[in-house]
Backbone atoms as SQL, in Angstrom:
CREATE TABLE atoms (id INTEGER PRIMARY KEY, chain TEXT, resi INTEGER, resn TEXT, atom TEXT, x REAL, y REAL, z REAL);
INSERT INTO atoms VALUES
  (1, 'A', 1, 'MET', 'N', 28.346, 115.292, -33.008),
  (2, 'A', 1, 'MET', 'CA', 28.518, 113.890, -33.273),
  (3, 'A', 1, 'MET', 'C', 27.767, 113.572, -34.563),
  (4, 'A', 2, 'ARG', 'N', 28.363, 112.742, -35.371),
  (5, 'A', 2, 'ARG', 'CA', 27.684, 112.236, -36.573),
  (6, 'A', 2, 'ARG', 'C', 27.144, 110.854, -36.256),
  (7, 'A', 3, 'VAL', 'N', 25.936, 110.594, -36.773),
  (8, 'A', 3, 'VAL', 'CA', 25.253, 109.338, -36.474),
  (9, 'A', 3, 'VAL', 'C', 24.796, 108.687, -37.770),
  (10, 'A', 4, 'ALA', 'N', 25.036, 107.393, -37.906),
  (11, 'A', 4, 'ALA', 'CA', 24.481, 106.583, -39.002),
  (12, 'A', 4, 'ALA', 'C', 23.620, 105.510, -38.356),
  (13, 'A', 5, 'MET', 'N', 22.384, 105.359, -38.862),
  (14, 'A', 5, 'MET', 'CA', 21.458, 104.384, -38.278),
  (15, 'A', 5, 'MET', 'C', 20.966, 103.423, -39.349),
  (16, 'A', 6, 'PHE', 'N', 20.811, 102.168, -38.956),
  (17, 'A', 6, 'PHE', 'CA', 20.220, 101.179, -39.850),
  (18, 'A', 6, 'PHE', 'C', 19.676, 100.016, -39.048),
  (19, 'A', 7, 'ASP', 'N', 18.814, 99.227, -39.679),
  (20, 'A', 7, 'ASP', 'CA', 18.221, 98.048, -39.046),
  (21, 'A', 7, 'ASP', 'C', 18.712, 96.794, -39.750),
  (22, 'A', 8, 'VAL', 'N', 19.012, 95.782, -38.972),
  (23, 'A', 8, 'VAL', 'CA', 19.407, 94.479, -39.493),
  (24, 'A', 8, 'VAL', 'C', 18.534, 93.445, -38.793),
  (25, 'A', 9, 'ALA', 'N', 17.646, 92.840, -39.537),
  (26, 'A', 9, 'ALA', 'CA', 16.765, 91.794, -39.000),
  (27, 'A', 9, 'ALA', 'C', 16.036, 92.251, -37.733),
  (28, 'A', 10, 'GLY', 'N', 15.562, 93.499, -37.753),
  (29, 'A', 10, 'GLY', 'CA', 14.818, 94.014, -36.616),
  (30, 'A', 10, 'GLY', 'C', 15.669, 94.550, -35.482),
  (31, 'A', 11, 'VAL', 'N', 16.984, 94.548, -35.643),
  (32, 'A', 11, 'VAL', 'CA', 17.888, 95.102, -34.632),
  (33, 'A', 11, 'VAL', 'C', 18.343, 96.471, -35.119),
  (34, 'A', 12, 'HIS', 'N', 18.094, 97.496, -34.313),
  (35, 'A', 12, 'HIS', 'CA', 18.472, 98.864, -34.657),
  (36, 'A', 12, 'HIS', 'C', 19.927, 99.090, -34.259),
  (37, 'A', 13, 'ILE', 'N', 20.733, 99.569, -35.201),
  (38, 'A', 13, 'ILE', 'CA', 22.152, 99.819, -34.940),
  (39, 'A', 13, 'ILE', 'C', 22.448, 101.285, -35.223),
  (40, 'A', 14, 'GLU', 'N', 23.143, 101.931, -34.295),
  (41, 'A', 14, 'GLU', 'CA', 23.595, 103.304, -34.480),
  (42, 'A', 14, 'GLU', 'C', 25.118, 103.317, -34.412),
  (43, 'A', 15, 'LEU', 'N', 25.727, 103.934, -35.403),
  (44, 'A', 15, 'LEU', 'CA', 27.172, 104.142, -35.396),
  (45, 'A', 15, 'LEU', 'C', 27.410, 105.611, -35.073),
  (46, 'A', 16, 'LEU', 'N', 28.268, 105.875, -34.109),
  (47, 'A', 16, 'LEU', 'CA', 28.516, 107.232, -33.644),
  (48, 'A', 16, 'LEU', 'C', 29.944, 107.641, -33.954),
  (49, 'A', 17, 'GLU', 'N', 30.107, 108.858, -34.461),
  (50, 'A', 17, 'GLU', 'CA', 31.433, 109.409, -34.731),
  (51, 'A', 17, 'GLU', 'C', 31.539, 110.759, -34.036),
  (52, 'A', 18, 'PRO', 'N', 32.511, 110.920, -33.152),
  (53, 'A', 18, 'PRO', 'CA', 32.642, 112.208, -32.480),
  (54, 'A', 18, 'PRO', 'C', 33.104, 113.283, -33.462),
  (55, 'A', 19, 'THR', 'N', 32.599, 114.491, -33.274),
  (56, 'A', 19, 'THR', 'CA', 33.038, 115.623, -34.088),
  (57, 'A', 19, 'THR', 'C', 33.812, 116.631, -33.246),
  (58, 'A', 20, 'SER', 'N', 33.956, 116.322, -31.962),
  (59, 'A', 20, 'SER', 'CA', 34.707, 117.179, -31.050),
  (60, 'A', 20, 'SER', 'C', 35.502, 116.287, -30.095),
  (61, 'A', 21, 'PRO', 'N', 36.760, 116.625, -29.850),
  (62, 'A', 21, 'PRO', 'CA', 37.559, 115.807, -28.932),
  (63, 'A', 21, 'PRO', 'C', 37.062, 115.871, -27.485),
  (64, 'A', 22, 'GLU', 'N', 36.208, 116.833, -27.170),
  (65, 'A', 22, 'GLU', 'CA', 35.671, 116.963, -25.813),
  (66, 'A', 22, 'GLU', 'C', 34.374, 116.190, -25.607),
  (67, 'A', 23, 'SER', 'N', 33.823, 115.597, -26.661),
  (68, 'A', 23, 'SER', 'CA', 32.531, 114.907, -26.544),
  (69, 'A', 23, 'SER', 'C', 32.665, 113.620, -25.728),
  (70, 'A', 24, 'ALA', 'N', 31.539, 113.174, -25.168),
  (71, 'A', 24, 'ALA', 'CA', 31.531, 111.935, -24.379),
  (72, 'A', 24, 'ALA', 'C', 31.981, 110.745, -25.216),
  (73, 'A', 25, 'ILE', 'N', 31.572, 110.705, -26.477),
  (74, 'A', 25, 'ILE', 'CA', 31.959, 109.588, -27.354),
  (75, 'A', 25, 'ILE', 'C', 33.463, 109.622, -27.618),
  (76, 'A', 26, 'ALA', 'N', 34.024, 110.800, -27.890),
  (77, 'A', 26, 'ALA', 'CA', 35.473, 110.911, -28.119),
  (78, 'A', 26, 'ALA', 'C', 36.253, 110.461, -26.887),
  (79, 'A', 27, 'LYS', 'N', 35.772, 110.855, -25.719),
  (80, 'A', 27, 'LYS', 'CA', 36.453, 110.464, -24.479),
  (81, 'A', 27, 'LYS', 'C', 36.361, 108.958, -24.245),
  (82, 'A', 28, 'ALA', 'N', 35.220, 108.358, -24.587),
  (83, 'A', 28, 'ALA', 'CA', 35.073, 106.904, -24.439),
  (84, 'A', 28, 'ALA', 'C', 36.027, 106.169, -25.375),
  (85, 'A', 29, 'ILE', 'N', 36.161, 106.653, -26.610),
  (86, 'A', 29, 'ILE', 'CA', 37.076, 106.026, -27.571),
  (87, 'A', 29, 'ILE', 'C', 38.519, 106.181, -27.093),
  (88, 'A', 30, 'GLU', 'N', 38.849, 107.359, -26.586),
  (89, 'A', 30, 'GLU', 'CA', 40.209, 107.585, -26.089),
  (90, 'A', 30, 'GLU', 'C', 40.532, 106.652, -24.920),
  (91, 'A', 31, 'LYS', 'N', 39.560, 106.451, -24.043),
  (92, 'A', 31, 'LYS', 'CA', 39.777, 105.635, -22.847),
  (93, 'A', 31, 'LYS', 'C', 39.784, 104.140, -23.151),
  (94, 'A', 32, 'LYS', 'N', 38.817, 103.679, -23.967),
  (95, 'A', 32, 'LYS', 'CA', 38.631, 102.240, -24.174),
  (96, 'A', 32, 'LYS', 'C', 38.953, 101.760, -25.579),
  (97, 'A', 33, 'GLY', 'N', 39.139, 102.676, -26.517),
  (98, 'A', 33, 'GLY', 'CA', 39.344, 102.290, -27.905),
  (99, 'A', 33, 'GLY', 'C', 38.007, 102.136, -28.619),
  (100, 'A', 34, 'GLU', 'N', 38.073, 101.881, -29.900),
  (101, 'A', 34, 'GLU', 'CA', 36.855, 101.721, -30.693),
  (102, 'A', 34, 'GLU', 'C', 36.137, 100.447, -30.297),
  (103, 'A', 35, 'GLY', 'N', 34.827, 100.440, -30.459),
  (104, 'A', 35, 'GLY', 'CA', 34.040, 99.250, -30.147),
  (105, 'A', 35, 'GLY', 'C', 32.642, 99.629, -29.725),
  (106, 'A', 36, 'ILE', 'N', 31.989, 98.721, -29.037),
  (107, 'A', 36, 'ILE', 'CA', 30.620, 98.949, -28.592),
  (108, 'A', 36, 'ILE', 'C', 30.631, 99.931, -27.424),
  (109, 'A', 37, 'HIS', 'N', 29.853, 100.993, -27.554),
  (110, 'A', 37, 'HIS', 'CA', 29.725, 101.970, -26.466),
  (111, 'A', 37, 'HIS', 'C', 28.681, 101.515, -25.464),
  (112, 'A', 38, 'HIS', 'N', 27.504, 101.111, -25.971),
  (113, 'A', 38, 'HIS', 'CA', 26.455, 100.614, -25.078),
  (114, 'A', 38, 'HIS', 'C', 25.433, 99.807, -25.859),
  (115, 'A', 39, 'ILE', 'N', 24.606, 99.088, -25.119),
  (116, 'A', 39, 'ILE', 'CA', 23.507, 98.334, -25.707),
  (117, 'A', 39, 'ILE', 'C', 22.222, 98.894, -25.098),
  (118, 'A', 40, 'ALA', 'N', 21.191, 99.032, -25.931),
  (119, 'A', 40, 'ALA', 'CA', 19.930, 99.616, -25.462),
  (120, 'A', 40, 'ALA', 'C', 18.786, 98.637, -25.663),
  (121, 'A', 41, 'PHE', 'N', 17.866, 98.678, -24.725),
  (122, 'A', 41, 'PHE', 'CA', 16.664, 97.850, -24.801),
  (123, 'A', 41, 'PHE', 'C', 15.437, 98.749, -24.792),
  (124, 'A', 42, 'LYS', 'N', 14.540, 98.535, -25.759),
  (125, 'A', 42, 'LYS', 'CA', 13.255, 99.236, -25.769),
  (126, 'A', 42, 'LYS', 'C', 12.425, 98.755, -24.595),
  (127, 'A', 43, 'THR', 'N', 11.626, 99.658, -24.044),
  (128, 'A', 43, 'THR', 'CA', 10.746, 99.283, -22.949),
  (129, 'A', 43, 'THR', 'C', 9.458, 100.083, -23.015),
  (130, 'A', 44, 'ASN', 'N', 8.414, 99.526, -22.468),
  (131, 'A', 44, 'ASN', 'CA', 7.148, 100.237, -22.316),
  (132, 'A', 44, 'ASN', 'C', 6.945, 100.678, -20.875),
  (133, 'A', 45, 'ASP', 'N', 7.891, 100.333, -19.988),
  (134, 'A', 45, 'ASP', 'CA', 7.749, 100.628, -18.560),
  (135, 'A', 45, 'ASP', 'C', 9.113, 100.912, -17.946),
  (136, 'A', 46, 'ILE', 'N', 9.685, 102.058, -18.286),
  (137, 'A', 46, 'ILE', 'CA', 11.035, 102.375, -17.811),
  (138, 'A', 46, 'ILE', 'C', 11.080, 102.485, -16.283),
  (139, 'A', 47, 'ALA', 'N', 10.019, 103.008, -15.672),
  (140, 'A', 47, 'ALA', 'CA', 9.981, 103.094, -14.202),
  (141, 'A', 47, 'ALA', 'C', 10.022, 101.696, -13.584),
  (142, 'A', 48, 'GLY', 'N', 9.299, 100.760, -14.190),
  (143, 'A', 48, 'GLY', 'CA', 9.320, 99.378, -13.716),
  (144, 'A', 48, 'GLY', 'C', 10.684, 98.737, -13.893),
  (145, 'A', 49, 'ASN', 'N', 11.358, 99.046, -15.021),
  (146, 'A', 49, 'ASN', 'CA', 12.697, 98.514, -15.250),
  (147, 'A', 49, 'ASN', 'C', 13.689, 99.048, -14.222),
  (148, 'A', 50, 'ILE', 'N', 13.568, 100.326, -13.899),
  (149, 'A', 50, 'ILE', 'CA', 14.443, 100.920, -12.882),
  (150, 'A', 50, 'ILE', 'C', 14.230, 100.216, -11.545),
  (151, 'A', 51, 'SER', 'N', 12.987, 100.013, -11.196),
  (152, 'A', 51, 'SER', 'CA', 12.645, 99.337, -9.936),
  (153, 'A', 51, 'SER', 'C', 13.212, 97.918, -9.899),
  (154, 'A', 52, 'GLN', 'N', 13.025, 97.176, -10.986),
  (155, 'A', 52, 'GLN', 'CA', 13.538, 95.803, -11.057),
  (156, 'A', 52, 'GLN', 'C', 15.058, 95.782, -10.961),
  (157, 'A', 53, 'ALA', 'N', 15.718, 96.721, -11.649),
  (158, 'A', 53, 'ALA', 'CA', 17.178, 96.775, -11.613),
  (159, 'A', 53, 'ALA', 'C', 17.672, 97.044, -10.193),
  (160, 'A', 54, 'LYS', 'N', 17.050, 98.001, -9.525),
  (161, 'A', 54, 'LYS', 'CA', 17.444, 98.309, -8.143),
  (162, 'A', 54, 'LYS', 'C', 17.186, 97.120, -7.223),
  (163, 'A', 55, 'ASP', 'N', 16.035, 96.466, -7.397),
  (164, 'A', 55, 'ASP', 'CA', 15.717, 95.286, -6.582),
  (165, 'A', 55, 'ASP', 'C', 16.740, 94.172, -6.781),
  (166, 'A', 56, 'ALA', 'N', 17.324, 94.104, -7.989),
  (167, 'A', 56, 'ALA', 'CA', 18.329, 93.085, -8.294),
  (168, 'A', 56, 'ALA', 'C', 19.729, 93.504, -7.840),
  (169, 'A', 57, 'GLY', 'N', 19.847, 94.703, -7.253),
  (170, 'A', 57, 'GLY', 'CA', 21.138, 95.167, -6.759),
  (171, 'A', 57, 'GLY', 'C', 21.999, 95.857, -7.795),
  (172, 'A', 58, 'LEU', 'N', 21.429, 96.200, -8.953),
  (173, 'A', 58, 'LEU', 'CA', 22.192, 96.883, -9.992),
  (174, 'A', 58, 'LEU', 'C', 22.259, 98.375, -9.698),
  (175, 'A', 59, 'ILE', 'N', 23.300, 99.022, -10.191),
  (176, 'A', 59, 'ILE', 'CA', 23.465, 100.460, -10.006),
  (177, 'A', 59, 'ILE', 'C', 22.804, 101.174, -11.175),
  (178, 'A', 60, 'VAL', 'N', 21.751, 101.939, -10.880),
  (179, 'A', 60, 'VAL', 'CA', 21.032, 102.718, -11.892),
  (180, 'A', 60, 'VAL', 'C', 21.644, 104.115, -11.912),
  (181, 'A', 61, 'LEU', 'N', 22.092, 104.558, -13.081),
  (182, 'A', 61, 'LEU', 'CA', 22.779, 105.841, -13.187),
  (183, 'A', 61, 'LEU', 'C', 21.824, 107.019, -13.331),
  (184, 'A', 62, 'ASN', 'N', 20.619, 106.803, -13.835),
  (185, 'A', 62, 'ASN', 'CA', 19.670, 107.898, -14.050),
  (186, 'A', 62, 'ASN', 'C', 18.315, 107.531, -13.472),
  (187, 'A', 63, 'ASP', 'N', 18.015, 108.051, -12.293),
  (188, 'A', 63, 'ASP', 'CA', 16.695, 107.861, -11.696),
  (189, 'A', 63, 'ASP', 'C', 16.310, 109.169, -11.031),
  (190, 'A', 64, 'PRO', 'N', 15.404, 109.895, -11.636),
  (191, 'A', 64, 'PRO', 'CA', 14.501, 109.505, -12.711),
  (192, 'A', 64, 'PRO', 'C', 15.215, 109.482, -14.064),
  (193, 'A', 65, 'PRO', 'N', 14.546, 108.889, -15.079),
  (194, 'A', 65, 'PRO', 'CA', 15.114, 108.855, -16.426),
  (195, 'A', 65, 'PRO', 'C', 15.380, 110.269, -16.952),
  (196, 'A', 66, 'VAL', 'N', 16.279, 110.350, -17.919),
  (197, 'A', 66, 'VAL', 'CA', 16.651, 111.631, -18.530),
  (198, 'A', 66, 'VAL', 'C', 16.242, 111.634, -19.997),
  (199, 'A', 67, 'PRO', 'N', 16.126, 112.826, -20.607),
  (200, 'A', 67, 'PRO', 'CA', 15.793, 112.884, -22.036),
  (201, 'A', 67, 'PRO', 'C', 16.898, 112.253, -22.875),
  (202, 'A', 68, 'GLY', 'N', 16.482, 111.468, -23.874),
  (203, 'A', 68, 'GLY', 'CA', 17.421, 110.835, -24.795),
  (204, 'A', 68, 'GLY', 'C', 17.126, 111.238, -26.227),
  (205, 'A', 69, 'ALA', 'N', 17.787, 110.592, -27.160),
  (206, 'A', 69, 'ALA', 'CA', 17.584, 110.865, -28.586),
  (207, 'A', 69, 'ALA', 'C', 16.166, 110.488, -28.999),
  (208, 'A', 70, 'HIS', 'N', 15.689, 111.113, -30.042),
  (209, 'A', 70, 'HIS', 'CA', 14.389, 110.782, -30.644),
  (210, 'A', 70, 'HIS', 'C', 13.237, 110.988, -29.667),
  (211, 'A', 71, 'ASN', 'N', 13.366, 111.983, -28.769),
  (212, 'A', 71, 'ASN', 'CA', 12.297, 112.327, -27.824),
  (213, 'A', 71, 'ASN', 'C', 11.982, 111.191, -26.853),
  (214, 'A', 72, 'THR', 'N', 12.992, 110.438, -26.468),
  (215, 'A', 72, 'THR', 'CA', 12.807, 109.311, -25.555),
  (216, 'A', 72, 'THR', 'C', 13.181, 109.702, -24.131),
  (217, 'A', 73, 'GLN', 'N', 12.830, 108.840, -23.202),
  (218, 'A', 73, 'GLN', 'CA', 13.324, 108.892, -21.828),
  (219, 'A', 73, 'GLN', 'C', 14.257, 107.696, -21.679),
  (220, 'A', 74, 'VAL', 'N', 15.429, 107.915, -21.085),
  (221, 'A', 74, 'VAL', 'CA', 16.414, 106.841, -20.983),
  (222, 'A', 74, 'VAL', 'C', 16.985, 106.772, -19.572),
  (223, 'A', 75, 'THR', 'N', 17.459, 105.597, -19.235),
  (224, 'A', 75, 'THR', 'CA', 18.238, 105.394, -18.022),
  (225, 'A', 75, 'THR', 'C', 19.317, 104.369, -18.337),
  (226, 'A', 76, 'PHE', 'N', 20.424, 104.465, -17.638),
  (227, 'A', 76, 'PHE', 'CA', 21.549, 103.565, -17.870),
  (228, 'A', 76, 'PHE', 'C', 21.872, 102.782, -16.607),
  (229, 'A', 77, 'LEU', 'N', 22.373, 101.578, -16.811),
  (230, 'A', 77, 'LEU', 'CA', 22.892, 100.752, -15.722),
  (231, 'A', 77, 'LEU', 'C', 24.412, 100.828, -15.755),
  (232, 'A', 78, 'HIS', 'N', 25.024, 100.879, -14.582),
  (233, 'A', 78, 'HIS', 'CA', 26.482, 100.980, -14.500),
  (234, 'A', 78, 'HIS', 'C', 27.129, 99.739, -15.111),
  (235, 'A', 79, 'PRO', 'N', 28.155, 99.928, -15.951),
  (236, 'A', 79, 'PRO', 'CA', 28.796, 98.787, -16.619),
  (237, 'A', 79, 'PRO', 'C', 29.387, 97.747, -15.674),
  (238, 'A', 80, 'LYS', 'N', 29.802, 98.144, -14.478),
  (239, 'A', 80, 'LYS', 'CA', 30.393, 97.136, -13.587),
  (240, 'A', 80, 'LYS', 'C', 29.345, 96.134, -13.112),
  (241, 'A', 81, 'CYS', 'N', 28.064, 96.446, -13.302),
  (242, 'A', 81, 'CYS', 'CA', 26.981, 95.525, -12.932),
  (243, 'A', 81, 'CYS', 'C', 26.516, 94.678, -14.115),
  (244, 'A', 82, 'THR', 'N', 26.996, 95.005, -15.313),
  (245, 'A', 82, 'THR', 'CA', 26.510, 94.338, -16.530),
  (246, 'A', 82, 'THR', 'C', 27.681, 93.851, -17.390),
  (247, 'A', 83, 'PHE', 'N', 28.631, 93.213, -16.747),
  (248, 'A', 83, 'PHE', 'CA', 29.774, 92.587, -17.427),
  (249, 'A', 83, 'PHE', 'C', 30.563, 93.572, -18.284),
  (250, 'A', 84, 'GLY', 'N', 30.669, 94.830, -17.823),
  (251, 'A', 84, 'GLY', 'CA', 31.475, 95.830, -18.507),
  (252, 'A', 84, 'GLY', 'C', 30.790, 96.554, -19.647),
  (253, 'A', 85, 'VAL', 'N', 29.512, 96.269, -19.891),
  (254, 'A', 85, 'VAL', 'CA', 28.789, 96.907, -20.994),
  (255, 'A', 85, 'VAL', 'C', 27.790, 97.913, -20.430),
  (256, 'A', 86, 'LEU', 'N', 27.925, 99.177, -20.817),
  (257, 'A', 86, 'LEU', 'CA', 26.940, 100.185, -20.443),
  (258, 'A', 86, 'LEU', 'C', 25.602, 99.771, -21.042),
  (259, 'A', 87, 'THR', 'N', 24.558, 99.704, -20.222),
  (260, 'A', 87, 'THR', 'CA', 23.256, 99.198, -20.659),
  (261, 'A', 87, 'THR', 'C', 22.203, 100.280, -20.465),
  (262, 'A', 88, 'GLU', 'N', 21.383, 100.472, -21.505),
  (263, 'A', 88, 'GLU', 'CA', 20.370, 101.532, -21.517),
  (264, 'A', 88, 'GLU', 'C', 18.973, 100.939, -21.628),
  (265, 'A', 89, 'PHE', 'N', 18.028, 101.507, -20.888),
  (266, 'A', 89, 'PHE', 'CA', 16.604, 101.275, -21.117),
  (267, 'A', 89, 'PHE', 'C', 16.060, 102.546, -21.744),
  (268, 'A', 90, 'CYS', 'N', 15.212, 102.392, -22.748),
  (269, 'A', 90, 'CYS', 'CA', 14.780, 103.500, -23.583),
  (270, 'A', 90, 'CYS', 'C', 13.275, 103.411, -23.821),
  (271, 'A', 91, 'GLN', 'N', 12.547, 104.498, -23.500),
  (272, 'A', 91, 'GLN', 'CA', 11.095, 104.513, -23.686),
  (273, 'A', 91, 'GLN', 'C', 10.679, 105.755, -24.461),
  (274, 'A', 92, 'HIS', 'N', 9.889, 105.539, -25.506),
  (275, 'A', 92, 'HIS', 'CA', 9.336, 106.624, -26.311),
  (276, 'A', 92, 'HIS', 'C', 8.108, 107.179, -25.603),
  (277, 'A', 93, 'PRO', 'N', 7.770, 108.450, -25.801),
  (278, 'A', 93, 'PRO', 'CA', 6.563, 108.998, -25.175),
  (279, 'A', 93, 'PRO', 'C', 5.340, 108.126, -25.468),
  (280, 'A', 94, 'GLY', 'N', 4.496, 107.963, -24.485),
  (281, 'A', 94, 'GLY', 'CA', 3.323, 107.115, -24.652),
  (282, 'A', 94, 'GLY', 'C', 3.608, 105.661, -24.354),
  (283, 'A', 95, 'GLY', 'N', 4.860, 105.331, -23.975),
  (284, 'A', 95, 'GLY', 'CA', 5.174, 103.972, -23.557),
  (285, 'A', 95, 'GLY', 'C', 5.352, 102.976, -24.669),
  (286, 'A', 96, 'CYS', 'N', 5.754, 103.420, -25.867),
  (287, 'A', 96, 'CYS', 'CA', 5.830, 102.472, -26.985),
  (288, 'A', 96, 'CYS', 'C', 7.261, 102.138, -27.384),
  (289, 'A', 97, 'GLY', 'N', 8.155, 101.985, -26.451),
  (290, 'A', 97, 'GLY', 'CA', 9.539, 101.633, -26.776),
  (291, 'A', 97, 'GLY', 'C', 10.290, 102.833, -27.315),
  (292, 'A', 98, 'CYS', 'N', 11.370, 102.604, -28.010),
  (293, 'A', 98, 'CYS', 'CA', 12.242, 103.697, -28.450),
  (294, 'A', 98, 'CYS', 'C', 11.829, 104.348, -29.751),
  (295, 'A', 99, 'GLY', 'N', 10.933, 103.783, -30.473),
  (296, 'A', 99, 'GLY', 'CA', 10.497, 104.414, -31.706),
  (297, 'A', 99, 'GLY', 'C', 11.479, 104.293, -32.851),
  (298, 'A', 100, 'HIS', 'N', 12.481, 103.442, -32.730),
  (299, 'A', 100, 'HIS', 'CA', 13.447, 103.235, -33.821),
  (300, 'A', 100, 'HIS', 'C', 12.870, 102.258, -34.813);
């Protein structure tokens, strides 16, 4: 996958381009078309976010969190619980958000 990253007014944006038709991004584009794949929120307490999400009745896809880009730990919420948008919580080692 090719990635372009930039910040706009403190908002980190990543553009993803699949380099293989078998990649998760290529399959998402094939299924839903081009557009937003997911939205991510930095956190200092991913375990607490998972707990809060479960308490609110949301479907947590990764518990415990899994390794993400930039040496982070990430977890996702199922899109059917978040108005169709895949939602990510992202924590950098040491609890300082995503480090973007």
